[in-house]
N, CA, C and O atoms as CSV, one atom per row, in Angstrom:
chain,resi,resn,atom,element,x,y,z
A,1,UNK,N,N,44.194,19.420,-61.574
A,1,UNK,CA,C,44.275,18.489,-60.235
A,1,UNK,C,C,43.795,19.445,-58.630
A,1,UNK,O,O,44.084,19.015,-57.513
A,2,UNK,N,N,43.117,20.621,-58.845
A,2,UNK,CA,C,42.565,21.071,-57.590
A,2,UNK,C,C,41.054,21.593,-57.827
A,2,UNK,O,O,40.675,21.828,-58.975
A,3,UNK,N,N,40.381,21.733,-56.951
A,3,UNK,CA,C,39.419,22.240,-57.207
A,3,UNK,C,C,38.137,21.637,-56.338
A,3,UNK,O,O,38.285,20.587,-55.714
A,4,UNK,N,N,37.008,22.272,-56.328
A,4,UNK,CA,C,36.050,21.825,-55.351
A,4,UNK,C,C,34.396,21.777,-56.250
A,4,UNK,O,O,33.842,22.408,-57.150
A,5,UNK,N,N,34.091,20.596,-55.329
A,5,UNK,CA,C,33.115,19.852,-56.096
A,5,UNK,C,C,31.631,20.224,-55.171
A,5,UNK,O,O,31.575,19.772,-54.027
A,6,UNK,N,N,30.527,21.000,-55.669
A,6,UNK,CA,C,29.236,21.199,-54.905
A,6,UNK,C,C,28.423,19.799,-55.234
A,6,UNK,O,O,28.183,19.573,-56.421
A,7,UNK,N,N,28.013,18.902,-54.292
A,7,UNK,CA,C,27.097,18.047,-54.582
A,7,UNK,C,C,25.586,18.282,-53.735
A,7,UNK,O,O,25.440,18.321,-52.513
A,8,UNK,N,N,24.713,18.399,-54.614
A,8,UNK,CA,C,23.213,18.667,-54.182
A,8,UNK,C,C,22.781,17.085,-54.296
A,8,UNK,O,O,23.046,16.222,-55.133
A,9,UNK,N,N,21.957,17.080,-53.027
A,9,UNK,CA,C,21.131,15.404,-52.549
A,9,UNK,C,C,19.655,16.071,-53.609
A,9,UNK,O,O,19.317,17.143,-53.108
A,10,UNK,N,N,19.159,15.879,-54.301
A,10,UNK,CA,C,18.192,16.605,-54.482
A,10,UNK,C,C,16.525,15.764,-53.980
A,10,UNK,O,O,15.416,16.299,-53.964
A,11,UNK,N,N,16.835,14.513,-53.664
A,11,UNK,CA,C,15.616,14.023,-52.783
A,11,UNK,C,C,15.450,14.348,-51.478
A,11,UNK,O,O,14.363,14.384,-50.903
A,12,UNK,N,N,16.739,14.639,-50.895
A,12,UNK,CA,C,17.101,15.128,-48.926
A,12,UNK,C,C,17.084,16.546,-49.096
A,12,UNK,O,O,17.250,17.205,-48.070
A,13,UNK,N,N,16.901,17.222,-50.290
A,13,UNK,CA,C,17.622,18.612,-50.222
A,13,UNK,C,C,18.750,18.952,-49.174
A,13,UNK,O,O,18.689,19.536,-48.092
A,14,UNK,N,N,19.663,18.462,-49.773
A,14,UNK,CA,C,21.248,18.791,-48.685
A,14,UNK,C,C,22.159,19.190,-49.666
A,14,UNK,O,O,21.760,19.060,-50.823
A,15,UNK,N,N,22.997,19.528,-49.543
A,15,UNK,CA,C,24.417,20.071,-50.021
A,15,UNK,C,C,25.507,19.423,-49.427
A,15,UNK,O,O,25.432,19.126,-48.235
A,16,UNK,N,N,26.670,19.119,-50.184
A,16,UNK,CA,C,28.159,18.805,-49.509
A,16,UNK,C,C,28.651,19.573,-50.631
A,16,UNK,O,O,28.205,19.814,-51.752
A,17,UNK,N,N,29.960,19.966,-49.847
A,17,UNK,CA,C,31.174,20.291,-50.617
A,17,UNK,C,C,32.536,19.532,-50.472
A,17,UNK,O,O,33.042,19.234,-49.390
A,18,UNK,N,N,33.052,19.262,-51.687
A,18,UNK,CA,C,34.418,18.574,-51.491
A,18,UNK,C,C,35.487,19.518,-52.377
A,18,UNK,O,O,35.284,20.209,-53.375
A,19,UNK,N,N,36.677,19.273,-51.626
A,19,UNK,CA,C,37.798,19.998,-52.091
A,19,UNK,C,C,39.130,19.002,-52.184
A,19,UNK,O,O,39.247,18.075,-51.382
A,20,UNK,N,N,40.039,19.232,-53.128
A,20,UNK,CA,C,41.275,18.479,-53.918
A,20,UNK,C,C,42.356,19.652,-54.208
A,20,UNK,O,O,42.003,20.825,-54.327
A,21,UNK,N,N,43.623,19.254,-54.304
A,21,UNK,CA,C,44.531,19.839,-54.094
A,21,UNK,C,C,44.553,21.170,-53.856
A,21,UNK,O,O,43.926,21.320,-52.806
A,22,UNK,N,N,45.004,22.433,-54.332
A,22,UNK,CA,C,45.209,23.417,-53.589
A,22,UNK,C,C,43.784,24.484,-53.135
A,22,UNK,O,O,43.965,25.550,-52.546
A,23,UNK,N,N,42.243,23.922,-53.568
A,23,UNK,CA,C,41.222,24.030,-52.948
A,23,UNK,C,C,41.221,23.604,-51.550
A,23,UNK,O,O,40.431,24.022,-50.704
A,24,UNK,N,N,42.256,22.652,-51.331
A,24,UNK,CA,C,42.292,22.285,-49.665
A,24,UNK,C,C,42.353,23.395,-48.706
A,24,UNK,O,O,41.546,23.760,-47.850
A,25,UNK,N,N,43.496,23.842,-49.053
A,25,UNK,CA,C,44.012,25.049,-48.355
A,25,UNK,C,C,43.354,26.670,-48.400
A,25,UNK,O,O,43.669,27.654,-47.731
A,26,UNK,N,N,42.122,26.473,-49.674
A,26,UNK,CA,C,41.782,27.696,-49.651
A,26,UNK,C,C,40.509,28.231,-49.138
A,26,UNK,O,O,40.120,29.385,-48.962
A,27,UNK,N,N,39.664,26.440,-48.838
A,27,UNK,CA,C,38.534,26.155,-48.495
A,27,UNK,C,C,38.819,25.704,-47.091
A,27,UNK,O,O,38.361,24.562,-47.059
A,28,UNK,N,N,39.167,25.894,-46.284
A,28,UNK,CA,C,39.031,25.432,-44.901
A,28,UNK,C,C,37.897,24.658,-44.664
A,28,UNK,O,O,37.128,24.345,-45.573
A,29,UNK,N,N,37.739,24.321,-43.468
A,29,UNK,CA,C,36.313,24.000,-43.189
A,29,UNK,C,C,35.490,24.707,-42.134
A,29,UNK,O,O,34.460,24.363,-41.553
A,30,UNK,N,N,36.341,25.942,-42.043
A,30,UNK,CA,C,35.358,26.948,-41.618
A,30,UNK,C,C,34.407,27.574,-42.776
A,30,UNK,O,O,33.215,27.819,-42.588
A,31,UNK,N,N,35.129,27.813,-44.068
A,31,UNK,CA,C,34.987,28.409,-45.283
A,31,UNK,C,C,33.579,27.239,-45.487
A,31,UNK,O,O,32.364,27.417,-45.400
A,32,UNK,N,N,34.073,26.514,-45.666
A,32,UNK,CA,C,33.128,25.373,-46.496
A,32,UNK,C,C,32.127,25.300,-45.807
A,32,UNK,O,O,31.105,25.164,-46.480
A,33,UNK,N,N,31.900,25.350,-44.156
A,33,UNK,CA,C,30.525,25.268,-43.492
A,33,UNK,C,C,30.091,26.494,-43.846
A,33,UNK,O,O,28.866,26.597,-43.922
A,34,UNK,N,N,30.845,27.626,-44.128
A,34,UNK,CA,C,29.997,28.963,-44.233
A,34,UNK,C,C,29.123,29.052,-45.636
A,34,UNK,O,O,28.022,29.543,-45.884
A,35,UNK,N,N,30.002,28.432,-46.362
A,35,UNK,CA,C,29.511,28.303,-47.838
A,35,UNK,C,C,28.021,27.358,-48.115
A,35,UNK,O,O,27.015,27.698,-48.738
A,36,UNK,N,N,28.340,25.970,-47.347
A,36,UNK,CA,C,27.306,24.802,-47.659
A,36,UNK,C,C,26.082,25.548,-46.255
A,36,UNK,O,O,24.955,25.735,-46.712
A,37,UNK,N,N,26.172,25.771,-45.388
A,37,UNK,CA,C,25.054,26.638,-44.768
A,37,UNK,C,C,24.612,27.536,-45.792
A,37,UNK,O,O,23.593,27.082,-46.313
A,38,UNK,N,N,24.984,28.670,-46.308
A,38,UNK,CA,C,24.319,29.387,-47.361
A,38,UNK,C,C,23.413,28.685,-48.491
A,38,UNK,O,O,22.275,28.988,-48.852
A,39,UNK,N,N,24.292,27.619,-48.956
A,39,UNK,CA,C,24.001,27.047,-49.968
A,39,UNK,C,C,22.598,26.295,-49.713
A,39,UNK,O,O,21.690,26.055,-50.508
A,40,UNK,N,N,22.718,26.011,-48.387
A,40,UNK,CA,C,21.456,24.441,-47.715
A,40,UNK,C,C,19.963,25.578,-47.756
A,40,UNK,O,O,18.802,25.245,-47.995
A,41,UNK,N,N,20.398,26.722,-47.494
A,41,UNK,CA,C,19.184,27.331,-47.077
A,41,UNK,C,C,18.663,27.443,-48.340
A,41,UNK,O,O,17.535,26.951,-48.344
A,42,UNK,N,N,19.007,27.908,-49.507
A,42,UNK,CA,C,18.421,27.172,-50.995
A,42,UNK,C,C,17.989,25.884,-51.343
A,42,UNK,O,O,16.935,25.605,-51.915
A,43,UNK,N,N,18.628,25.324,-51.066
A,43,UNK,CA,C,18.490,24.129,-51.629
A,43,UNK,C,C,17.452,23.602,-50.423
A,43,UNK,O,O,16.767,22.640,-50.772
A,44,UNK,N,N,17.314,23.901,-49.580
A,44,UNK,CA,C,15.832,23.290,-48.798
A,44,UNK,C,C,14.951,23.295,-49.363
A,44,UNK,O,O,14.160,22.353,-49.406
A,45,UNK,N,N,14.804,24.630,-50.112
A,45,UNK,CA,C,13.486,25.148,-50.546
A,45,UNK,C,C,13.504,24.732,-51.946
A,45,UNK,O,O,12.684,25.189,-52.742
A,46,UNK,N,N,14.439,23.852,-52.300
A,46,UNK,CA,C,14.332,23.392,-53.546
A,46,UNK,C,C,14.843,24.591,-54.905
A,46,UNK,O,O,14.382,24.723,-56.039
A,47,UNK,N,N,15.802,25.218,-54.301
A,47,UNK,CA,C,15.881,26.602,-55.501
A,47,UNK,C,C,17.369,25.875,-55.543
A,47,UNK,O,O,18.282,26.287,-54.828
A,48,UNK,N,N,17.542,24.658,-56.524
A,48,UNK,CA,C,19.028,24.570,-56.349
A,48,UNK,C,C,19.644,25.397,-57.140
A,48,UNK,O,O,20.730,25.833,-56.759
A,49,UNK,N,N,19.126,25.801,-58.382
A,49,UNK,CA,C,20.309,26.891,-59.220
A,49,UNK,C,C,20.463,27.943,-58.351
A,49,UNK,O,O,21.538,28.535,-58.449
A,50,UNK,N,N,19.760,28.300,-57.606
A,50,UNK,CA,C,20.063,29.754,-56.614
A,50,UNK,C,C,21.178,28.858,-55.486
A,50,UNK,O,O,22.304,29.297,-55.254
A,51,UNK,N,N,20.862,28.080,-55.109
A,51,UNK,CA,C,21.789,27.126,-54.065
A,51,UNK,C,C,23.305,27.331,-55.241
A,51,UNK,O,O,24.088,28.267,-55.080
A,52,UNK,N,N,23.455,26.447,-56.192
A,52,UNK,CA,C,24.640,26.241,-56.992
A,52,UNK,C,C,25.716,27.719,-57.533
A,52,UNK,O,O,26.922,27.858,-57.738
A,53,UNK,N,N,24.336,28.755,-57.614
A,53,UNK,CA,C,24.998,30.100,-57.926
A,53,UNK,C,C,25.460,30.503,-56.758
A,53,UNK,O,O,26.503,31.148,-56.860
A,54,UNK,N,N,25.023,30.343,-55.578
A,54,UNK,CA,C,25.891,31.122,-54.301
A,54,UNK,C,C,26.956,30.730,-53.885
A,54,UNK,O,O,27.867,31.389,-53.384
A,55,UNK,N,N,26.853,29.157,-54.160
A,55,UNK,CA,C,28.422,28.251,-54.096
A,55,UNK,C,C,29.706,29.043,-54.856
A,55,UNK,O,O,30.816,29.290,-54.385
A,56,UNK,N,N,29.250,29.307,-55.996
A,56,UNK,CA,C,29.985,30.022,-57.212
A,56,UNK,C,C,30.590,30.989,-56.560
A,56,UNK,O,O,31.794,31.025,-56.306
A,57,UNK,N,N,29.436,32.134,-56.151
A,57,UNK,CA,C,29.868,33.505,-55.946
A,57,UNK,C,C,30.709,33.438,-54.819
A,57,UNK,O,O,31.813,33.973,-54.923
A,58,UNK,N,N,30.315,32.723,-53.448
A,58,UNK,CA,C,31.119,32.277,-52.449
A,58,UNK,C,C,32.207,31.936,-52.325
A,58,UNK,O,O,33.009,32.345,-51.485
A,59,UNK,N,N,32.449,30.790,-53.506
A,59,UNK,CA,C,33.561,30.403,-53.737
A,59,UNK,C,C,35.083,31.548,-54.615
A,59,UNK,O,O,36.314,31.554,-54.619
A,60,UNK,N,N,34.337,32.072,-55.015
A,60,UNK,CA,C,35.120,32.827,-55.863
A,60,UNK,C,C,35.601,34.122,-55.033
A,60,UNK,O,O,36.675,34.642,-55.334
A,61,UNK,N,N,34.814,34.645,-53.991
A,61,UNK,CA,C,35.251,35.555,-52.884
A,61,UNK,C,C,36.219,35.021,-52.157
A,61,UNK,O,O,36.950,35.849,-51.614
A,62,UNK,N,N,36.564,33.421,-51.890
A,62,UNK,CA,C,37.859,33.373,-51.415
A,62,UNK,C,C,38.447,32.994,-51.912
A,62,UNK,O,O,39.437,32.750,-51.223
A,63,UNK,N,N,38.637,32.511,-53.472
A,63,UNK,CA,C,39.553,32.022,-53.777
A,63,UNK,C,C,40.551,33.281,-55.070
A,63,UNK,O,O,41.601,33.066,-55.676
A,64,UNK,N,N,39.662,34.517,-55.073
A,64,UNK,CA,C,39.679,35.658,-55.556
A,64,UNK,C,C,39.408,36.788,-54.744
A,64,UNK,O,O,38.461,37.483,-55.115
A,65,UNK,N,N,40.210,37.242,-53.403
A,65,UNK,CA,C,40.037,38.201,-52.179
A,65,UNK,C,C,40.065,39.419,-53.131
A,65,UNK,O,O,40.529,39.572,-54.261
A,66,UNK,N,N,39.476,40.144,-52.370
A,66,UNK,CA,C,39.373,41.624,-52.779
A,66,UNK,C,C,40.945,42.427,-52.387
A,66,UNK,O,O,41.160,42.908,-51.275
A,67,UNK,N,N,41.996,42.453,-53.580
A,67,UNK,CA,C,43.092,42.585,-53.362
A,67,UNK,C,C,43.079,44.324,-53.120
A,67,UNK,O,O,44.002,44.696,-52.395
A,68,UNK,N,N,42.161,45.429,-53.628
A,68,UNK,CA,C,41.839,46.648,-53.378
A,68,UNK,C,C,41.891,46.933,-51.521
A,68,UNK,O,O,42.649,47.719,-50.952
A,69,UNK,N,N,40.941,46.115,-50.926
A,69,UNK,CA,C,40.839,46.419,-49.782
A,69,UNK,C,C,42.278,45.813,-49.188
A,69,UNK,O,O,42.608,46.411,-48.164
A,70,UNK,N,N,43.011,44.990,-49.504
A,70,UNK,CA,C,44.470,44.478,-48.688
A,70,UNK,C,C,45.352,45.284,-49.151
A,70,UNK,O,O,46.370,45.390,-48.467
A,71,UNK,N,N,45.273,46.015,-50.299
A,71,UNK,CA,C,46.258,46.832,-50.198
A,71,UNK,C,C,46.054,48.387,-49.247
A,71,UNK,O,O,46.815,48.954,-48.463
A,72,UNK,N,N,45.237,48.585,-49.540
A,72,UNK,CA,C,44.451,49.809,-48.409
A,72,UNK,C,C,44.986,49.845,-46.991
A,72,UNK,O,O,45.510,50.791,-46.404
A,73,UNK,N,N,44.690,48.348,-46.474
A,73,UNK,CA,C,45.013,48.076,-45.151
A,73,UNK,C,C,46.856,48.490,-44.939
A,73,UNK,O,O,47.340,49.165,-44.030
A,74,UNK,N,N,47.538,47.877,-46.016
A,74,UNK,CA,C,48.728,48.131,-45.918
A,74,UNK,C,C,49.381,49.269,-46.053
A,74,UNK,O,O,50.456,49.531,-45.514
A,75,UNK,N,N,48.716,50.022,-46.821
A,75,UNK,CA,C,48.679,51.228,-47.176
A,75,UNK,C,C,48.605,52.014,-45.845
A,75,UNK,O,O,49.515,52.807,-45.605
A,76,UNK,N,N,47.711,51.876,-45.064
A,76,UNK,CA,C,47.242,52.420,-43.991
A,76,UNK,C,C,48.187,52.201,-42.503
A,76,UNK,O,O,48.316,52.998,-41.574
A,77,UNK,N,N,48.642,51.132,-42.630
A,77,UNK,CA,C,49.882,50.268,-41.579
A,77,UNK,C,C,51.060,51.175,-41.942
A,77,UNK,O,O,51.565,51.976,-41.155
A,78,UNK,N,N,51.479,50.965,-43.288
A,78,UNK,CA,C,52.479,51.819,-43.328
A,78,UNK,C,C,53.046,52.865,-43.028
A,78,UNK,O,O,54.193,53.114,-42.658
A,79,UNK,N,N,51.589,53.866,-43.331
A,79,UNK,CA,C,51.747,55.322,-42.781
A,79,UNK,C,C,51.490,55.308,-41.157
A,79,UNK,O,O,51.824,56.350,-40.591
A,80,UNK,N,N,51.050,54.473,-40.494
A,80,UNK,CA,C,50.727,54.579,-38.950
A,80,UNK,C,C,52.331,54.361,-38.559
A,80,UNK,O,O,52.829,55.109,-37.718
A,81,UNK,N,N,53.284,53.113,-39.313
A,81,UNK,CA,C,54.463,52.884,-38.604
A,81,UNK,C,C,55.127,53.560,-39.034
A,81,UNK,O,O,56.061,53.721,-38.247
A,82,UNK,N,N,55.319,54.472,-40.424
A,82,UNK,CA,C,56.006,56.003,-40.686
A,82,UNK,C,C,56.089,56.737,-39.783
A,82,UNK,O,O,56.582,57.855,-39.939
């Protein structure tokens, strides 16, 4: 009951993104704008598959953040506080 939908209007070469369930909290309005802006650059040129791939990659970055980087920041903060 959670997910994201990318709709590509091939006639008008536009992309739309819709979310439901937990995806609403993960893909905020600003993140949706970031994703659709990048996807639109490919869709506008007729590169629909590339636009869909960018959607999957960008969405994955938000759903599965870089845990290693977050742990490194936490470690540095712990050392500074200590």
